[in-house]
Each structure stands twice: as structure tokens, then as C-alpha cells.
C-alpha beads as a LAMMPS data file, in Angstrom:
LAMMPS data file: protein, C-alpha beads

405 atoms
404 bonds

1 atom types
1 bond types

-500.0 500.0 xlo xhi
-500.0 500.0 ylo yhi
-500.0 500.0 zlo zhi

Masses

1 110.0

Atoms # bond

1 1 1 37.319 15.247 1.767
2 1 1 35.975 19.119 2.315
3 1 1 34.898 18.112 6.019
4 1 1 31.176 19.133 4.875
5 1 1 28.091 17.467 6.585
6 1 1 26.845 14.293 5.560
7 1 1 23.426 13.802 5.437
8 1 1 21.193 10.841 5.644
9 1 1 18.340 9.120 7.801
10 1 1 14.784 9.010 7.400
11 1 1 12.053 11.185 6.414
12 1 1 8.445 11.164 5.218
13 1 1 6.523 12.200 2.035
14 1 1 2.970 13.102 1.005
15 1 1 2.369 10.852 -1.684
16 1 1 -0.099 11.876 -4.494
17 1 1 -2.792 9.744 -5.855
18 1 1 -1.699 8.150 -9.521
19 1 1 1.897 7.815 -8.439
20 1 1 3.544 4.942 -7.529
21 1 1 6.477 4.289 -4.194
22 1 1 8.796 3.484 -6.938
23 1 1 7.763 6.654 -8.580
24 1 1 8.754 8.812 -5.667
25 1 1 11.851 7.325 -5.036
26 1 1 12.937 7.902 -8.497
27 1 1 11.642 11.928 -8.242
28 1 1 13.305 12.001 -5.596
29 1 1 16.841 10.800 -7.169
30 1 1 16.500 12.786 -9.690
31 1 1 16.780 16.155 -7.764
32 1 1 19.121 14.708 -5.181
33 1 1 21.830 13.760 -7.468
34 1 1 22.241 17.283 -8.758
35 1 1 21.969 18.602 -5.250
36 1 1 24.497 20.576 -2.585
37 1 1 22.451 19.159 0.174
38 1 1 23.711 15.368 -0.981
39 1 1 26.989 16.009 -2.638
40 1 1 29.219 15.396 0.013
41 1 1 27.342 12.188 0.514
42 1 1 27.849 11.490 -3.267
43 1 1 31.542 12.650 -2.754
44 1 1 32.186 10.231 0.533
45 1 1 30.969 7.177 -1.852
46 1 1 32.601 8.150 -5.047
47 1 1 35.657 7.829 -2.598
48 1 1 35.274 4.402 -0.811
49 1 1 34.323 2.818 -4.328
50 1 1 37.541 4.175 -5.549
51 1 1 39.116 2.254 -2.720
52 1 1 37.610 -0.945 -3.510
53 1 1 39.287 -3.872 -5.193
54 1 1 38.971 -4.557 -8.869
55 1 1 36.731 -7.868 -7.583
56 1 1 34.367 -5.758 -5.731
57 1 1 34.198 -3.044 -8.738
58 1 1 33.675 -5.658 -10.956
59 1 1 30.474 -7.402 -8.521
60 1 1 28.510 -4.000 -9.439
61 1 1 26.218 -4.004 -11.971
62 1 1 26.750 -0.248 -12.515
63 1 1 29.531 2.683 -12.132
64 1 1 26.818 4.892 -11.909
65 1 1 26.814 6.738 -8.474
66 1 1 23.171 7.740 -7.067
67 1 1 22.541 8.914 -4.005
68 1 1 21.010 5.253 -2.242
69 1 1 17.034 5.582 -1.399
70 1 1 14.582 3.124 -0.549
71 1 1 10.784 3.585 1.722
72 1 1 9.882 1.693 4.319
73 1 1 6.282 0.317 2.880
74 1 1 4.631 0.114 -0.622
75 1 1 1.618 2.691 -1.072
76 1 1 -0.815 1.575 -4.214
77 1 1 -0.782 4.189 -7.001
78 1 1 -4.854 4.682 -5.795
79 1 1 -3.415 6.089 -1.924
80 1 1 -2.055 9.071 -0.986
81 1 1 -0.476 9.857 2.432
82 1 1 2.555 9.049 4.460
83 1 1 5.524 7.378 2.409
84 1 1 8.105 6.582 5.026
85 1 1 11.492 7.126 2.727
86 1 1 15.032 5.983 3.888
87 1 1 18.556 7.816 2.805
88 1 1 21.820 6.713 3.144
89 1 1 22.537 4.764 6.117
90 1 1 18.757 5.461 7.163
91 1 1 18.196 2.747 4.257
92 1 1 19.078 0.360 7.139
93 1 1 16.489 1.079 9.516
94 1 1 13.726 1.138 7.212
95 1 1 12.983 -2.550 7.982
96 1 1 11.737 -0.912 11.543
97 1 1 8.886 -0.241 9.653
98 1 1 7.530 -3.427 8.380
99 1 1 5.900 -4.913 11.716
100 1 1 4.651 -1.062 13.056
101 1 1 1.270 0.052 13.343
102 1 1 -0.568 2.378 10.712
103 1 1 -3.762 4.938 10.805
104 1 1 -5.498 4.786 7.435
105 1 1 -8.518 6.953 6.256
106 1 1 -10.930 5.091 3.432
107 1 1 -14.045 5.651 1.643
108 1 1 -16.244 2.666 1.222
109 1 1 -18.818 3.020 -1.493
110 1 1 -21.352 0.263 -1.429
111 1 1 -23.600 -1.309 -3.814
112 1 1 -21.112 -2.820 -5.979
113 1 1 -17.936 -4.867 -5.804
114 1 1 -14.705 -5.277 -8.063
115 1 1 -12.329 -7.843 -9.119
116 1 1 -9.686 -5.788 -7.394
117 1 1 -11.892 -4.512 -4.018
118 1 1 -11.251 -0.934 -5.077
119 1 1 -12.351 1.456 -8.007
120 1 1 -9.772 0.592 -10.157
121 1 1 -10.962 -2.963 -11.057
122 1 1 -13.772 -3.725 -13.241
123 1 1 -17.631 -4.338 -12.051
124 1 1 -18.200 -7.912 -11.112
125 1 1 -21.819 -7.714 -9.871
126 1 1 -23.501 -5.555 -7.786
127 1 1 -25.874 -5.704 -4.506
128 1 1 -29.221 -3.732 -3.273
129 1 1 -28.182 -1.004 -0.846
130 1 1 -31.273 0.792 -0.372
131 1 1 -31.275 -1.118 2.929
132 1 1 -27.688 0.755 4.249
133 1 1 -28.003 2.970 7.215
134 1 1 -25.086 4.642 9.403
135 1 1 -26.729 2.371 12.230
136 1 1 -26.129 -1.072 10.078
137 1 1 -22.849 0.207 9.225
138 1 1 -21.868 1.117 12.892
139 1 1 -23.133 -2.265 14.265
140 1 1 -21.450 -4.432 11.231
141 1 1 -18.057 -2.425 12.484
142 1 1 -17.648 -4.178 15.696
143 1 1 -17.133 -7.631 14.107
144 1 1 -13.695 -5.844 12.573
145 1 1 -12.394 -4.138 15.880
146 1 1 -9.568 -5.554 17.484
147 1 1 -7.927 -9.270 16.753
148 1 1 -9.509 -10.667 13.536
149 1 1 -8.720 -13.416 11.187
150 1 1 -8.223 -11.384 7.355
151 1 1 -7.948 -13.139 4.134
152 1 1 -5.785 -11.431 1.823
153 1 1 -7.891 -9.976 -1.624
154 1 1 -7.635 -12.270 -4.731
155 1 1 -6.243 -9.020 -5.978
156 1 1 -3.135 -9.204 -4.114
157 1 1 0.947 -9.792 -4.948
158 1 1 0.876 -12.845 -2.611
159 1 1 2.986 -15.692 -4.248
160 1 1 1.569 -19.432 -4.651
161 1 1 4.016 -21.580 -6.336
162 1 1 5.823 -18.702 -7.897
163 1 1 2.392 -17.027 -9.453
164 1 1 0.824 -13.901 -7.811
165 1 1 -2.702 -14.219 -6.936
166 1 1 -3.863 -11.355 -9.053
167 1 1 -2.353 -13.935 -12.391
168 1 1 -4.470 -16.710 -11.451
169 1 1 -7.421 -13.899 -10.831
170 1 1 -6.738 -12.572 -14.052
171 1 1 -6.610 -15.779 -15.583
172 1 1 -10.173 -16.927 -13.512
173 1 1 -8.438 -20.066 -11.849
174 1 1 -7.909 -20.790 -8.299
175 1 1 -5.051 -20.986 -6.769
176 1 1 -3.550 -24.464 -6.226
177 1 1 -3.641 -24.233 -2.600
178 1 1 -6.004 -22.521 -0.233
179 1 1 -5.441 -19.012 0.849
180 1 1 -5.694 -19.247 4.968
181 1 1 -7.268 -15.760 6.451
182 1 1 -4.087 -14.938 9.041
183 1 1 -4.288 -12.396 11.779
184 1 1 -4.332 -9.051 12.212
185 1 1 -5.447 -6.334 14.655
186 1 1 -7.569 -3.137 14.311
187 1 1 -6.881 -1.056 17.637
188 1 1 -9.613 1.771 16.092
189 1 1 -11.994 1.835 13.544
190 1 1 -14.559 4.956 13.653
191 1 1 -16.461 6.524 11.313
192 1 1 -15.780 9.810 10.351
193 1 1 -18.484 10.714 7.799
194 1 1 -21.698 9.030 6.330
195 1 1 -22.709 9.982 2.598
196 1 1 -26.266 9.278 1.767
197 1 1 -27.433 8.313 -1.545
198 1 1 -27.125 11.257 -4.140
199 1 1 -24.703 13.559 -1.383
200 1 1 -21.275 12.257 -2.604
201 1 1 -19.092 12.358 -5.964
202 1 1 -18.012 8.875 -5.442
203 1 1 -18.767 6.530 -8.678
204 1 1 -18.775 3.045 -9.291
205 1 1 -16.204 2.093 -12.425
206 1 1 -18.270 1.904 -15.565
207 1 1 -16.031 -1.156 -16.866
208 1 1 -17.812 -4.226 -16.340
209 1 1 -16.239 -7.865 -16.555
210 1 1 -17.000 -9.958 -19.431
211 1 1 -19.303 -12.711 -18.651
212 1 1 -17.385 -15.370 -19.360
213 1 1 -14.800 -13.976 -16.886
214 1 1 -17.522 -12.932 -14.428
215 1 1 -18.477 -16.566 -13.087
216 1 1 -14.914 -17.353 -12.413
217 1 1 -14.465 -14.277 -9.921
218 1 1 -18.097 -14.254 -8.603
219 1 1 -16.763 -17.913 -7.063
220 1 1 -13.449 -16.136 -6.137
221 1 1 -15.023 -13.467 -4.717
222 1 1 -17.463 -15.819 -2.658
223 1 1 -15.064 -18.026 -1.544
224 1 1 -13.374 -15.109 -0.064
225 1 1 -16.337 -13.176 1.334
226 1 1 -16.419 -12.150 5.084
227 1 1 -13.615 -11.917 7.869
228 1 1 -13.656 -15.076 10.486
229 1 1 -13.525 -13.384 13.880
230 1 1 -10.571 -15.284 15.210
231 1 1 -10.487 -16.895 18.787
232 1 1 -7.606 -15.906 20.858
233 1 1 -6.191 -18.774 20.892
234 1 1 -6.398 -18.791 17.213
235 1 1 -4.863 -15.579 16.432
236 1 1 -2.102 -16.795 18.863
237 1 1 -1.051 -19.529 17.186
238 1 1 -1.478 -18.066 13.242
239 1 1 0.557 -15.428 14.787
240 1 1 3.417 -17.707 16.118
241 1 1 3.224 -18.851 12.678
242 1 1 3.908 -15.929 11.221
243 1 1 7.201 -14.768 10.110
244 1 1 7.087 -10.912 8.493
245 1 1 9.860 -10.388 6.008
246 1 1 11.680 -7.779 4.315
247 1 1 12.928 -8.708 0.804
248 1 1 15.221 -5.738 -0.482
249 1 1 14.839 -5.180 -4.534
250 1 1 16.868 -4.035 -6.917
251 1 1 14.589 -1.602 -9.281
252 1 1 14.540 -2.170 -13.340
253 1 1 15.827 0.273 -14.838
254 1 1 14.205 2.360 -17.304
255 1 1 15.439 2.158 -20.827
256 1 1 18.794 3.883 -21.244
257 1 1 18.603 4.532 -17.338
258 1 1 21.129 2.284 -14.991
259 1 1 19.541 0.401 -12.019
260 1 1 19.341 2.306 -8.693
261 1 1 20.542 1.088 -5.826
262 1 1 17.305 0.950 -3.143
263 1 1 15.911 -1.223 -0.630
264 1 1 11.949 -1.730 -1.561
265 1 1 10.448 -2.978 1.202
266 1 1 7.136 -3.929 1.584
267 1 1 3.918 -2.664 3.553
268 1 1 3.044 -5.898 4.527
269 1 1 4.619 -9.035 4.478
270 1 1 2.456 -11.218 3.023
271 1 1 2.298 -14.617 4.141
272 1 1 0.291 -17.603 2.824
273 1 1 0.069 -20.983 4.630
274 1 1 0.850 -23.838 2.459
275 1 1 -1.179 -27.074 2.665
276 1 1 0.999 -30.194 2.207
277 1 1 4.769 -28.243 2.627
278 1 1 3.703 -26.207 -0.206
279 1 1 6.195 -23.237 -0.290
280 1 1 5.161 -20.048 -0.778
281 1 1 6.944 -16.710 -1.502
282 1 1 6.177 -13.898 0.237
283 1 1 6.843 -10.520 -1.560
284 1 1 4.858 -7.203 -2.071
285 1 1 6.618 -5.183 -4.540
286 1 1 5.408 -1.640 -6.180
287 1 1 6.252 -3.049 -9.337
288 1 1 2.794 -5.533 -8.964
289 1 1 0.848 -2.330 -7.832
290 1 1 2.222 -0.546 -11.224
291 1 1 0.884 -3.291 -13.179
292 1 1 -2.315 -3.595 -11.408
293 1 1 -2.904 -0.128 -11.988
294 1 1 -2.154 -0.186 -15.879
295 1 1 -4.270 -3.586 -16.153
296 1 1 -7.446 -2.277 -14.534
297 1 1 -9.846 -0.166 -15.759
298 1 1 -10.167 3.867 -14.971
299 1 1 -12.801 5.089 -12.886
300 1 1 -15.250 7.182 -15.618
301 1 1 -18.342 9.271 -14.387
302 1 1 -21.307 8.094 -15.556
303 1 1 -25.132 7.813 -14.700
304 1 1 -25.037 5.132 -12.188
305 1 1 -28.067 2.337 -12.977
306 1 1 -30.148 0.921 -9.666
307 1 1 -29.230 -3.087 -9.400
308 1 1 -33.238 -3.554 -9.670
309 1 1 -32.975 -2.156 -12.857
310 1 1 -32.411 -5.428 -15.184
311 1 1 -30.162 -4.148 -17.227
312 1 1 -31.654 -0.972 -18.194
313 1 1 -30.004 2.695 -17.867
314 1 1 -32.104 4.833 -15.986
315 1 1 -30.171 7.090 -13.932
316 1 1 -30.475 6.690 -10.348
317 1 1 -28.874 8.225 -6.882
318 1 1 -25.806 7.329 -5.874
319 1 1 -25.537 4.487 -3.329
320 1 1 -24.591 5.293 0.411
321 1 1 -20.610 5.716 1.229
322 1 1 -18.815 6.077 4.301
323 1 1 -15.429 7.256 5.463
324 1 1 -13.527 5.409 8.007
325 1 1 -10.463 5.764 9.535
326 1 1 -8.305 2.975 11.241
327 1 1 -5.355 2.005 12.907
328 1 1 -4.006 -1.533 12.088
329 1 1 -0.742 -4.086 12.224
330 1 1 1.120 -4.588 9.507
331 1 1 -0.350 -6.965 6.915
332 1 1 -3.722 -5.445 7.586
333 1 1 -5.652 -4.585 3.609
334 1 1 -7.974 -1.942 3.693
335 1 1 -9.173 -3.381 0.198
336 1 1 -10.244 -6.805 2.022
337 1 1 -12.331 -4.269 4.750
338 1 1 -13.970 -2.199 2.289
339 1 1 -15.204 -5.915 0.258
340 1 1 -15.910 -7.431 4.130
341 1 1 -17.983 -4.530 4.732
342 1 1 -20.050 -4.748 2.235
343 1 1 -20.948 -8.110 3.031
344 1 1 -21.709 -7.449 6.154
345 1 1 -24.554 -5.557 5.766
346 1 1 -25.960 -7.646 2.982
347 1 1 -24.802 -5.719 -0.131
348 1 1 -21.231 -4.948 -2.135
349 1 1 -18.548 -2.579 -1.487
350 1 1 -15.689 -1.198 -2.606
351 1 1 -12.318 0.723 -1.611
352 1 1 -13.002 4.669 -3.296
353 1 1 -10.274 6.003 -1.713
354 1 1 -7.260 5.942 0.726
355 1 1 -5.052 8.025 2.346
356 1 1 -2.154 6.568 4.748
357 1 1 -2.266 8.930 7.599
358 1 1 0.195 7.719 9.707
359 1 1 3.269 5.026 9.964
360 1 1 4.788 4.899 13.239
361 1 1 5.735 8.543 14.214
362 1 1 5.165 9.799 11.013
363 1 1 2.325 11.302 10.135
364 1 1 0.653 13.753 8.132
365 1 1 0.523 17.744 8.897
366 1 1 2.326 20.796 7.818
367 1 1 6.090 20.652 8.461
368 1 1 5.528 16.634 9.427
369 1 1 6.267 15.389 5.578
370 1 1 7.796 16.503 2.145
371 1 1 4.811 17.844 -0.223
372 1 1 5.738 16.227 -3.419
373 1 1 5.136 19.280 -5.636
374 1 1 7.877 21.155 -3.279
375 1 1 10.661 18.772 -5.396
376 1 1 9.622 21.135 -8.351
377 1 1 9.824 23.876 -6.676
378 1 1 13.603 23.066 -6.284
379 1 1 16.149 23.191 -4.041
380 1 1 15.823 26.042 -2.215
381 1 1 12.178 24.885 -1.175
382 1 1 12.365 21.411 -0.959
383 1 1 16.394 21.564 0.455
384 1 1 16.004 23.141 3.815
385 1 1 12.973 21.065 4.345
386 1 1 15.089 17.373 3.866
387 1 1 17.761 18.740 5.824
388 1 1 15.896 19.916 8.857
389 1 1 13.932 16.261 8.389
390 1 1 17.007 14.506 8.615
391 1 1 19.073 16.613 11.486
392 1 1 15.441 15.922 13.656
393 1 1 15.578 12.101 12.799
394 1 1 19.819 11.795 13.803
395 1 1 18.568 13.770 16.961
396 1 1 16.126 11.070 17.760
397 1 1 18.549 7.918 17.061
398 1 1 21.224 9.369 19.292
399 1 1 19.213 10.218 21.813
400 1 1 17.710 6.533 21.625
401 1 1 21.428 4.977 21.300
402 1 1 21.951 6.945 24.796
403 1 1 18.721 5.635 26.357
404 1 1 19.634 2.576 26.248
405 1 1 23.687 2.802 27.856

Bonds

1 1 1 2
2 1 2 3
3 1 3 4
4 1 4 5
5 1 5 6
6 1 6 7
7 1 7 8
8 1 8 9
9 1 9 10
10 1 10 11
11 1 11 12
12 1 12 13
13 1 13 14
14 1 14 15
15 1 15 16
16 1 16 17
17 1 17 18
18 1 18 19
19 1 19 20
20 1 20 21
21 1 21 22
22 1 22 23
23 1 23 24
24 1 24 25
25 1 25 26
26 1 26 27
27 1 27 28
28 1 28 29
29 1 29 30
30 1 30 31
31 1 31 32
32 1 32 33
33 1 33 34
34 1 34 35
35 1 35 36
36 1 36 37
37 1 37 38
38 1 38 39
39 1 39 40
40 1 40 41
41 1 41 42
42 1 42 43
43 1 43 44
44 1 44 45
45 1 45 46
46 1 46 47
47 1 47 48
48 1 48 49
49 1 49 50
50 1 50 51
51 1 51 52
52 1 52 53
53 1 53 54
54 1 54 55
55 1 55 56
56 1 56 57
57 1 57 58
58 1 58 59
59 1 59 60
60 1 60 61
61 1 61 62
62 1 62 63
63 1 63 64
64 1 64 65
65 1 65 66
66 1 66 67
67 1 67 68
68 1 68 69
69 1 69 70
70 1 70 71
71 1 71 72
72 1 72 73
73 1 73 74
74 1 74 75
75 1 75 76
76 1 76 77
77 1 77 78
78 1 78 79
79 1 79 80
80 1 80 81
81 1 81 82
82 1 82 83
83 1 83 84
84 1 84 85
85 1 85 86
86 1 86 87
87 1 87 88
88 1 88 89
89 1 89 90
90 1 90 91
91 1 91 92
92 1 92 93
93 1 93 94
94 1 94 95
95 1 95 96
96 1 96 97
97 1 97 98
98 1 98 99
99 1 99 100
100 1 100 101
101 1 101 102
102 1 102 103
103 1 103 104
104 1 104 105
105 1 105 106
106 1 106 107
107 1 107 108
108 1 108 109
109 1 109 110
110 1 110 111
111 1 111 112
112 1 112 113
113 1 113 114
114 1 114 115
115 1 115 116
116 1 116 117
117 1 117 118
118 1 118 119
119 1 119 120
120 1 120 121
121 1 121 122
122 1 122 123
123 1 123 124
124 1 124 125
125 1 125 126
126 1 126 127
127 1 127 128
128 1 128 129
129 1 129 130
130 1 130 131
131 1 131 132
132 1 132 133
133 1 133 134
134 1 134 135
135 1 135 136
136 1 136 137
137 1 137 138
138 1 138 139
139 1 139 140
140 1 140 141
141 1 141 142
142 1 142 143
143 1 143 144
144 1 144 145
145 1 145 146
146 1 146 147
147 1 147 148
148 1 148 149
149 1 149 150
150 1 150 151
151 1 151 152
152 1 152 153
153 1 153 154
154 1 154 155
155 1 155 156
156 1 156 157
157 1 157 158
158 1 158 159
159 1 159 160
160 1 160 161
161 1 161 162
162 1 162 163
163 1 163 164
164 1 164 165
165 1 165 166
166 1 166 167
167 1 167 168
168 1 168 169
169 1 169 170
170 1 170 171
171 1 171 172
172 1 172 173
173 1 173 174
174 1 174 175
175 1 175 176
176 1 176 177
177 1 177 178
178 1 178 179
179 1 179 180
180 1 180 181
181 1 181 182
182 1 182 183
183 1 183 184
184 1 184 185
185 1 185 186
186 1 186 187
187 1 187 188
188 1 188 189
189 1 189 190
190 1 190 191
191 1 191 192
192 1 192 193
193 1 193 194
194 1 194 195
195 1 195 196
196 1 196 197
197 1 197 198
198 1 198 199
199 1 199 200
200 1 200 201
201 1 201 202
202 1 202 203
203 1 203 204
204 1 204 205
205 1 205 206
206 1 206 207
207 1 207 208
208 1 208 209
209 1 209 210
210 1 210 211
211 1 211 212
212 1 212 213
213 1 213 214
214 1 214 215
215 1 215 216
216 1 216 217
217 1 217 218
218 1 218 219
219 1 219 220
220 1 220 221
221 1 221 222
222 1 222 223
223 1 223 224
224 1 224 225
225 1 225 226
226 1 226 227
227 1 227 228
228 1 228 229
229 1 229 230
230 1 230 231
231 1 231 232
232 1 232 233
233 1 233 234
234 1 234 235
235 1 235 236
236 1 236 237
237 1 237 238
238 1 238 239
239 1 239 240
240 1 240 241
241 1 241 242
242 1 242 243
243 1 243 244
244 1 244 245
245 1 245 246
246 1 246 247
247 1 247 248
248 1 248 249
249 1 249 250
250 1 250 251
251 1 251 252
252 1 252 253
253 1 253 254
254 1 254 255
255 1 255 256
256 1 256 257
257 1 257 258
258 1 258 259
259 1 259 260
260 1 260 261
261 1 261 262
262 1 262 263
263 1 263 264
264 1 264 265
265 1 265 266
266 1 266 267
267 1 267 268
268 1 268 269
269 1 269 270
270 1 270 271
271 1 271 272
272 1 272 273
273 1 273 274
274 1 274 275
275 1 275 276
276 1 276 277
277 1 277 278
278 1 278 279
279 1 279 280
280 1 280 281
281 1 281 282
282 1 282 283
283 1 283 284
284 1 284 285
285 1 285 286
286 1 286 287
287 1 287 288
288 1 288 289
289 1 289 290
290 1 290 291
291 1 291 292
292 1 292 293
293 1 293 294
294 1 294 295
295 1 295 296
296 1 296 297
297 1 297 298
298 1 298 299
299 1 299 300
300 1 300 301
301 1 301 302
302 1 302 303
303 1 303 304
304 1 304 305
305 1 305 306
306 1 306 307
307 1 307 308
308 1 308 309
309 1 309 310
310 1 310 311
311 1 311 312
312 1 312 313
313 1 313 314
314 1 314 315
315 1 315 316
316 1 316 317
317 1 317 318
318 1 318 319
319 1 319 320
320 1 320 321
321 1 321 322
322 1 322 323
323 1 323 324
324 1 324 325
325 1 325 326
326 1 326 327
327 1 327 328
328 1 328 329
329 1 329 330
330 1 330 331
331 1 331 332
332 1 332 333
333 1 333 334
334 1 334 335
335 1 335 336
336 1 336 337
337 1 337 338
338 1 338 339
339 1 339 340
340 1 340 341
341 1 341 342
342 1 342 343
343 1 343 344
344 1 344 345
345 1 345 346
346 1 346 347
347 1 347 348
348 1 348 349
349 1 349 350
350 1 350 351
351 1 351 352
352 1 352 353
353 1 353 354
354 1 354 355
355 1 355 356
356 1 356 357
357 1 357 358
358 1 358 359
359 1 359 360
360 1 360 361
361 1 361 362
362 1 362 363
363 1 363 364
364 1 364 365
365 1 365 366
366 1 366 367
367 1 367 368
368 1 368 369
369 1 369 370
370 1 370 371
371 1 371 372
372 1 372 373
373 1 373 374
374 1 374 375
375 1 375 376
376 1 376 377
377 1 377 378
378 1 378 379
379 1 379 380
380 1 380 381
381 1 381 382
382 1 382 383
383 1 383 384
384 1 384 385
385 1 385 386
386 1 386 387
387 1 387 388
388 1 388 389
389 1 389 390
390 1 390 391
391 1 391 392
392 1 392 393
393 1 393 394
394 1 394 395
395 1 395 396
396 1 396 397
397 1 397 398
398 1 398 399
399 1 399 400
400 1 400 401
401 1 401 402
402 1 402 403
403 1 403 404
404 1 404 405
């Protein structure tokens, strides 16, 4: 071996909208594999594989050699912001990000709700919004702070009897067992900006759910309406029963492409409480958010109609919207917050945008994350930044180990 330094560890990428978390990993690998920065890592791994027995080699799904990369918490394609990434031995530390707190910024648009609780879904129904004021929203937010019980959205990848919740929702069916609310904690939640009607560009989706689907969808939405506030005893009991899981997965390769050996950890360990010993699977994976985004409708600009218009198409001012920042525990669904906040103010609500501004110690800011567009600028741009991030992680890791001695 040449004795060159091997770079591996943890850093964060600023994920853009419209790109899945798995896409980010594939993009990184596309640029890291031929790079000078990760050549020593690849050389070392290649030599290690050559020392393996024939039996170990046969167990491999592929002999293709890729830089080992994974991420520490899925972000939906709609969302932007901090995506924690592990390289090499850094992937072994991705589990540490399962239970960490995260900070989000979201825009909640009032007056309509969708099957997915966000702007990518189909409109199920609309509600009056003329009465909604900033003061009313401020008051409603009080019930969402602290330790609360939150019910996962019907359009999520929480598995019940081997089938994802959003698959039941698409078929207009109720899950065979009740999906219980679960404990989450909101340590901070504040309004950043209030948008009066007609002063913003946020729009409802134009695609409406078909009449035959709407009845079943409304029933499911009504069942999930409102977040019950947990008593301290309820929250402690539910937290004791909750067992977060990180399930490493291998992504499926594209046609003609070998599989990549990555660690794909869930943003939140989805946990349902089964009835009568029914077993519930608990994996939220990046494949489902890609599937959801493709199946969901795209947002289109166009004239909005008043909920009171009874089917006419007379344009009306856009409904009010609010931008909120929140720091939450693992397992918190921002989409559910948007949906439930709409109910709390006597209307409907949906998530129109989402930014993860912080995850654990990683936060957005100049020099703190790798910008996604830097990858296309070439290794002379991204190489030095990634090297610096990985060196910084290694220093903190060593310092942490020494402090425990």
C-alpha cells in the first residue's frame, strides 16, 4: 500500500427538492468512485477482498468495488436540507442519528387537505379559512408543544401485517388493526412568518380525488384527526414500549447497474402497537418515498376556488399560510402536524414545504454542509470540502473517545 491517508467518516449534504435520499447516495458514489480523494480507501478495500476466502467471495452479491456510503435519516423528495451521510467506517455510526433531535421549517397552507397530508397528494376536501388568524394559530400551537401523542399519517410506510399503510390508503381500505398514537416530544415550536391571504404563492394541488375514492379517504382522515395530548403517565408508558429500530438495507440496482453496499437508515423508526399479538414491521425506507412521489400528483399553479363556491370556478384570494420552526424528537411527522393544525383551527391544512435545518450537530450554513451542486463542479471543488468535513469528524471522534477514558 502507498500509505496515503484513508478518508472516511460522517458529513452532511444539503439535499435539494425533488431528489430522493437514495438518489443523493448514488450521486455521491458516482463522483467518489473515480476520485483521487477516495482512491486509498478503494485500494485498501480491494486488497482486503483479495485476502478473503473463496467462500466469502461467493457470498458477495457483486464483485464490483464501490465506496461504501449510506445516510442517517431519510428525507422525502419534497423536503430539502440536512442529510447526514456516512463514508466507509462512518456508516457504522449512522445508527447514532436515529434517536437524535431534528429542527425543521415548514409552511402549512390552510383550507384544504390531501391524502398524503402534503402538496404532492390529491385534494380530499376543503374547509373554511376566512376565520383563521395568526392569533388563532398561535393559540392552537400550544397543544402541540412538549410531550404529546401523535398518530402516523395514513400515507406512510409503516407496515401492518406486511403491507404499508399508504397501500391500504390507496385501496380505500382501513388497516386490519388500529394504528395507535405514539409519544413524541416537541422542545420548541414557533411561528417564523405569517402569510395573509393573497400575499404568497403557495397553492393547493389542483388534482381532486375521485368521488368513489373520496368517501373512503375522508373516513380515514377523520379517524386520524387531531393529536391527543399525552399525560405524563401515558407518554412514559408508551415510550417504554417503543423500540426504535434501524434496519440496514441494500438498494436495488438500476438496470445494468450493480447493487451498492449502503446503509439506509430510517428518519424515524415507525412503530405501530398491534392488537392481539399482531406483528407489525417498522421500516421507513427511501424506496417508499420515491414510489409515493411518483404516484402522487404534481402541484400546478392555477386559480383557487373558495370552499363556499359550490363548484363554480370564480377565482378567490389564496388561503392563509404560516411558516413554523420546530425542534422535535425522532419519530415526529411534520406532515401530521400540518394536518392536525388545520383541524385545530377549524379548517384543513397541508404541508406545502419542508426544510430540515438541523440534525444532531449538523446544521445548514456556509461551510457546514456539502452543497449538492458542488458535485457537478468537479473534485477540485467538492474534494477539499469533503476532506475537511471528514477530518473534522475524525478529530471529534478521537476527542470523544479520550474524554471517556
